[in-house]
C-alpha positions as CSV (number, residue, x, y, z in Angstrom):
1,M,0.0,0.0,0.0
2,A,1.5,3.3,-1.1
3,S,1.2,6.2,1.4
4,S,0.7,9.7,0.3
5,P,3.8,11.9,0.3
6,K,4.2,14.1,3.3
7,P,4.1,17.9,2.5
8,D,7.5,19.4,2.2
9,P,8.0,22.1,4.9
10,N,10.0,24.1,2.4
11,S,7.4,24.0,-0.4
12,L,6.2,27.2,-1.9
13,D,2.8,27.0,-0.2
14,S,4.3,26.4,3.2
15,L,6.8,29.2,2.8
16,L,4.0,31.6,1.7
17,I,2.0,30.7,4.7
18,K,5.0,31.4,7.0
19,K,5.6,34.7,5.2
20,R,2.0,35.8,5.7
21,K,2.2,34.9,9.4
22,A,5.4,36.8,9.8
23,E,3.9,39.9,8.1
24,D,0.8,39.7,10.3
25,D,3.0,39.4,13.4
26,L,5.0,42.4,12.3
27,R,1.9,44.5,11.7
28,N,0.6,43.6,15.1
29,V,3.8,44.6,16.8
30,E,4.0,47.8,14.9
31,R,0.4,48.6,15.8
32,Q,1.2,47.9,19.5
33,I,4.2,50.2,19.3
34,Y,2.2,52.9,17.7
35,E,-0.6,52.7,20.4
36,L,1.8,52.5,23.3
37,E,3.9,55.4,21.9
38,G,0.7,57.4,21.5
39,R,-0.3,56.7,25.1
40,Y,3.1,57.7,26.4
41,L,3.2,60.9,24.4
42,E,-0.3,61.8,25.6
43,D,0.4,61.0,29.2
44,T,3.6,63.0,29.3
45,S,2.7,65.9,27.1
46,T,1.9,68.2,30.0
47,Y,5.3,68.1,31.7
48,G,7.6,66.6,29.1
49,N,9.1,63.3,28.1
50,I,12.3,61.7,26.7
51,L,11.5,62.9,23.2
52,T,10.4,66.5,23.8
53,G,12.4,67.3,26.9
54,W,11.2,68.6,30.3
55,S,11.2,72.3,29.7
56,S,7.4,72.4,30.3
57,F,8.0,70.7,33.7
58,L,10.6,73.2,34.7
59,A,8.5,76.1,33.6
60,S,5.4,75.0,35.4
61,T,4.6,77.1,38.4
62,S,1.6,75.3,39.8
63,P,1.9,71.6,40.0
64,G,-1.8,71.2,40.7
65,I,-2.9,72.8,37.5
66,R,-2.6,70.6,34.4
67,K,-2.3,72.1,30.9
68,E,-4.5,70.8,28.1
69,K,-3.0,67.9,26.3
70,K,-1.8,68.7,22.8
71,D,-2.2,66.7,19.7
72,I,0.6,64.3,18.8
73,T,2.5,65.2,15.6
74,P,4.0,62.6,13.3
75,E,7.5,64.1,14.1
76,E,7.0,63.1,17.7
77,R,6.5,59.4,16.7
78,L,10.1,58.5,16.7
79,F,9.7,54.9,17.5
80,S,6.6,53.9,15.4
81,L,7.8,55.8,12.3
82,S,11.2,54.2,12.4
83,S,9.9,51.1,10.8
84,L,9.8,51.0,7.0
85,T,6.5,49.2,6.9
86,A,4.5,50.9,9.7
87,P,3.6,54.1,7.8
88,K,2.1,52.0,5.0
89,V,-0.1,50.2,7.5
90,R,-1.4,53.4,9.0
91,V,-2.1,55.0,5.7
92,E,-4.1,51.9,4.6
93,E,-6.0,51.9,7.8
94,N,-6.7,55.6,7.5
95,R,-8.1,55.1,4.0
96,G,-10.6,52.7,5.5
97,R,-8.9,49.5,4.4
98,R,-8.5,47.2,7.4
99,V,-5.2,45.4,7.2
100,E,-5.5,41.8,8.4
């Protein structure tokens, strides 16, 4: 009785599946970095952070009064924009195309 051949782990189909999985994992990590970076920048925008410095903190006269949070600019996204593929993901998401 002849048994069916086992799939080759290095076949084109197998490699394409692995490639898609790696791309999905990369997108998920980039999305997490983007979200965490955004939270960090929002939480620290009042008094300063590692990217913008602490001049706001040193200039504040009343620690009980918090300034309004400012919008995050793309220039402040040092970590999430350092990836070559992350900007593409965000542009596609902003156009309404969900990247899976």
